[in-house]
N, C-alpha and C positions, 0 to 999 in steps of 0.2 A: 402344578404341584403346589400345595398350600405350605407356605413357609412358616407360618405361625398362626395359631388359633387361640382365641380367648373368649370366655363367656363373661359378660359384664352386664350390669344394669345400665340403662341408658334412658334418654328422654321417653317418657311414657307415651307420647303421641306417635312414636315410631313402633315400639313394641317393648314388652317388659324385659325380655332377655333375648339376645341374639348372639350368634356365633360370628365373630369378627375375623376377617382374613387379611393378611398382609400380602398383597401382590399375587393373585392367583393365576398370573400369566394371561394369555389371550390378548395381549396388547400388540402383537405383531412383531415383537422383538426388534424394533427399529426399522421394519420394512417400510418402503415408501407408500404414501397415499396413492391409490391407483389413479393415474391420469386418464384422460379420455382415451378410448380405444384407438390405437395406432399412433399415439402421441407420446414422445419421450421428454420428460422434464430434466434438463441438464443438472447434474449434481453440483452442489456448492463446494467451495474449497474446504479442505480440512480445517484451515484456520477459522473460517467463518462458522463452520459447524461447531467447532469448539467454543467460539465466542457466544453463539446462540444458546448452547447448553449451559454456559456459565461455569463459574468456579465452584458453585455449590455452597450451600450453607447447612448447618446442622438442623435436623428436623425437630419438631416439638417433642417434649418429654413424655414418655409413656406413663410416667407417674400421674399426669393430669389429663392426658388425652388418649382416646381410642378411635378407631376407624370403623366405619360401617359400610358394607356393600363392596362392589368391585366395578369400577374404581371406588376406593373408600374415602368418604367424607369424614371430617374430623368432628367429634363431639367430646363433651366433657367425660372423662373416665368415671366409672362407678367405684373405683378403688377407694378404700378408706385408708388413709395413711396411718399405719400403726408402727410405732418404733419396734424394730426387731422383727417385723413381719416378713412373710415369705416372698412378697412381690418385689421386683427390682425397683430401685430408687434412682439409678443413674443411667438407665437404658434410654436411648433416644431413637425415635422413629427414623426411617430412612432419610438420607440427605435430600435437600431441595434442588430442583432444577431452577436456575436463576435466569429464566428466559427474559430477553429484553422487552421492556414495555415503556410507554410514555410515562412521563411524570404523573403519578396518581396520588402522591401523599402531599400533605401541606408543605409549603416551601420554607420550612424551618430546617435546621441542621439535624437530620435524623440519620445518624451514621449507619445504622443497621440496614437502611434501605438503599444505600448507594450502590451496592453490588447488584441489585435487581434492576433498578430503573435506569437503563442504559441507552435510552433514546432521548435526544435533546428536546427541550421545550422552553417556552418563554418563562424563565424564572430569574430572579435577581442573581447576578454573577457573584454576589457575596455569599449566596447559599447554593452552590452548585450541586445539583442532584446527579449529574453525570460527570464522572471523573475520567472514565475510559469508555468513550462511546463506541458502539458497534457501527461499523461503516458498511452500508449496504450497497450493492452494485446494481447497475442498470440491467434490465432483463428484456428478453424478447417476448412479445405477445404470444401466448399459447393459442393454438388453433381453436380451442373451445371458447376462447374469449373474443374471437374476431367478430367485429360488428356490434359488440355490446358495450364497449368502453369509450368514454369521451373525456379527454383531458381538458380541464377548464382553466388552469393556470400554467404558464410556460416561462415565467421570468426566472432569474437566477436565484431569487430568494427562497427561503423555506416557507411553504404554504401549508397550513395545518388547521385542524379543528373546524371543518366546515359545518355549518348549521343552517338547515332550511328555515325560511320564514314560515309562519303558520299557514299562509295561503299558497306556499310553494313557488311564489314569483321570484324570490330573491334568495341568495346564499350569503351569509356572513362568515368570514374566516379570519385567521390571524396570519400575518406575513411580516417577515423582516426585510423585505426587498428594498426598503428605504433606509436601512441601517439598524433600526431596532424594531421590536415587535409592535405592530399596530393592528387595529381591527379595520377590515375592509368589507365592502358589500359589492356584489355583482348580481346581474340578472341570472336567472337559473340556467341560461344557455351560455354563460361565461362572458357576456358582453357588459359594457358600461361599468367597468370596475372603478370604484372610488374609495378613497381613504376616509375613514370615519373619525378615528382618534388622531390626535396631534401631540407634538411636544416631545420632550426628552424621555418621558416615562415609558416603560414597557407595559404592554396591555395584553390581556388574555381572559380566558374563562367567560366569554360572552354568552349571553342567552337572550333570545327574542322575548319580548313581552307577549302575553297571550293574544293581544289584539294586533300584534305585528307592527305597531307604530314606534316602538322603542327597543333599545338594547340595554341590558345591564352588563357591566364588565368590571374586571379587577385591573388595577394599575399599581405600578411601583416606581417610585423615583429613586434610582440607584445612587444619586448624589446625596440625598437627605435620608434615605432609608424609609421614607414615609410610604405607606400603602393606602389605597383607597378603593372603595366600591362606589361606582357611579352609574347613572343612567343618562341616556341622551336619546333624542329623536334619531331616526335612521339616516338623517343628513348630517349628524354630528352636533346639531344645535340643542339648545335648552338643556344643558348639562345640570344634573341634580346630584349632589353628594349624599350618599346614604350613610357612609361612615368613612372617617380617616383615622389612621392610627400609626404610631411608630412601631407597634407590634405587627405580627404577620396576619394577613387576612386570606381567606380561601373561598373560592367557588360560590358565587352568589346564584340563587335560583328564585324565580318568580313564583308566588302563589298563583294558582290558576285564575283567580279573580283580578290579578294585577295590582292589588292593593298593598301587598307586603312582599318583602324579599328576605329570604333566609340565607345565612352565611355562617362560616366558622371564623373565629378570631382567637388569637393567642394573646392572653393577658397574664402577666405575672408568671410566665412559664407554663401556663395551663391552657389547653384548647377547649373552647366551649361553643355551643350553638347559640346564635342570636337571630333576631328578626327585626327588620326595620321597615317603616312605612315607605312606600314608593315616592312620597313627596319629601322624604328626608327629615321629617319632623319628629318621628318617634323611633325609639330603639328599645328592645327588650332582650334581656339575657335569659335564655331558656334553660340552660344547664349551668351548674356551678360545682359539680363534684370534681374529685381529683383525677378522674379518668380523662383520656384524650378523646374528645368528641368532635367529629368532623363530618363532611360530606352529606349535608342535608338534602332531602328530596321530598317534595310535596306529592301527596297522592293526587290522582286526577280530580277528585272533588274538593281538594284543599282542606279536608278535615283532619288528615293525618300528616305528620312530618316524620319521615324515616331519617335516621342518621347512624353513622358508624361510631362504635365505641371501642377504644383500645383499653381494655381493663388493666388494672394493676394487681399485683399479688400473684397467687399461684397459677391463675388461668389468664395468661397475657394475650392469647390470640383474639383478633378482632371479632366483634359480633354486631348485630344490627338491633337497634331499638326503634320504637315507634311512639310518637307523642301526639296527644289530642288536646283540645283546648275548650272543654265544655264551659269553663269559667274565664276564658280569655287567656292572653299570653302571660298574665301575672301568676297563674297557678296551673301549669300544664300537667297532664296526667301521662305517665310514662308506662308503656308496656314493654316488658323484657322479651327477649328472643329465645325461643327454645329449639331453634333449628341448628344447623351446622355452625361450627366455630370457624374463625379465620376466613371471613368472606368479605367481598367488596360488592355492594349493591350497585346495579347498573340502571335499572328501569322499573317503573310500575307498569303493569298491564292496564289497558283502558278501563277494565272493570274495577280497578282498585283492590283486587283480591290477590292476583298473582304478581310476583316480582321475579326479576332476573338478577342473578349475581354470579360472580366468579368465586369459587370456593377452593381452598387448598384440599387436595385429595392425593391419595397414593395411587399411582398409575404405573403400568408396565410398558407403556407405548414406546419409550425410548430404548427398550431392551433391558432395562434394569428397573427394579422397584425404586421409584423416586417420588418425592412430593412435588406436585405441580398445581397450577390453577386450571380448573375446568369450568365451563359454562353450565349453569344450573337454572332451572325454573322451579319456584316453590310457591306454596300457598300460605298466605299469612294467617289463614284460619286453621292451619294444620294439614297433615298429610305428608306423604313421603316425597322428598325432592326428586326431580328428574334430571339426571346428568345428560346434557344434550349431545356432546361430541363422542361419548363412550370412549373407545380406545383408538379413535381415528386421528387424533392430534397429539402433539407434544404438550400443548397448553393453550388455553383460550383466554380471551379478554373481551370486555365490552358488549355483552349480549343485550339487544334492544328489541322491543316488541314492534311489530308492524302496526300501522294505525288501527286495523280491525282486530288486533290481538290474536290472530290466527297463526302467525309465523314469528320467528325470532331470527335476527341476523347477528353474527358475531365475527370477530377475527381470531385467527389462531396461527400458531407456529405448527405447520403441518409436518408430516413425516419425511418430507423432502427438505426440511429446514428453511422453508419460505413462509413469510407471513401472508396468509390468504383469507379470503372472505367465505363465509358459510351461511346457509339458510336452512332452517329446520322448522317443522310444525311445532306448535306450542306444547303438544303432548309428547314430543320427542321423536315422532315418526318422520320419515322422508327427509333425512339429513342429506344435504347437497353441498358439495364444494362448488363455489361460484367462480373463483379465480384460482389460477395455478402458478403463474409466473412469479407473482409477488413483486414488490413487497407492499402489501395492501393492509390498511389498518383503519379502525374506528368507523365502521359503517353507520349511516343514519338514513332511515327510510324517508322517502318523499311523502308528503301528506296524503297523496293518493295511493301509496303503497306500490307504485310501479317501478321505482328506481331506488338505488342505493348511492348515497353520497359518501365518499371516503377519501382518505389521504394515502398517497402511495409514493414509494421511492423507485418505482419501476423505470422511470426515465433517467435515473441517476441523480435526480433531485427530488425533494419532497414536494409534491404538488397535490392539488385538489382534482379529483376525478368523479365521474358518475358512471353508473352502469345500469342497464335495464335488467329487470327481474322477471323471468318467465312466470 
């Protein structure tokens, strides 16, 4: 049953006028994701179910946003605000599900995000992103998972954010098993674990250099409040400081040629995108507007830099921008985004044309019309975005392309209220649930596309695991 329909003007690359629907059903009304034949996935407790769904927050205002499709993605509304007009000015779209996820916003004090990001991560204790964390329980391996999963870390610490080296020989990850979060490296089979970063600072957001000889990472000294972005060889030697600041820094990423590193920095209360040379000698401020600009991601050829923009004014939902440098870093050219609003970009496809992201959308999968995040693949050259999970999950995170670009892996809160891994073809066909017991998050493809690296709480502790992909 269509609960509401509107005809509005919307981005011309979708269509000139469309009928928009709010929650047309078909989401399963909260029914469980079908487990393998003959297997029963035990239900979670009512308390955990309630915690996963979250307390809810108010949805975006219909004054400025409309939805398209089923499930419906957000776009700018075509309404014209006319004093005394007939359109509602105080109506808000359906409430949000605040499904737990890892820390994905910059580590400043952004109060409106605290209720969503309820899984702990290595952030300064002075800026806690998690006030009431969701506690996940140990699970029993599902029959369909048997023989496919290998646990790589087994210590008592929290082990997260595993990253393959470009040649697939090593895995770098973050662990607090020595007391505070440090970066470690192990062989891809879990052997020869060694600590790379040292000292009292906490470390995270590491990334391998394109040639696999170095790591870039973020660090924060909780005593002084100073943050830094640094590189080192994979044995921890030859440390190079890219930038240090009393302000907050966020998520460094290598340009594919290894010569520059992009990152976000907060200066004077405003977030902007910067680039620094990998030898630490040059720094360039690439944005300077009042908007909040974070999460840089280089295209595979290094010619474009995507980044997230938190607009100010009437349209506050986040959007994606793209930057090119025909005249160097001193005068970048910015291309605005005419796709869905309120998105979090996750990955570039190997062809540099397709991207994956999670987008806020109205879905009925929980049994009620609710705003949630769904995994999407889109074309930066235009075209209609493809929602990958349809109505099979409560909400999705972290979609990433396989090395050949033919498949996408992501993690999701499934209809059994467990965090599980999924794989789907890039065109949206052949959606497969890969794990069932949970709680599995943040998959990363091996360079040969045969395995997924992920973090999981299924042992009762957050550890690094791998699984084979058929």
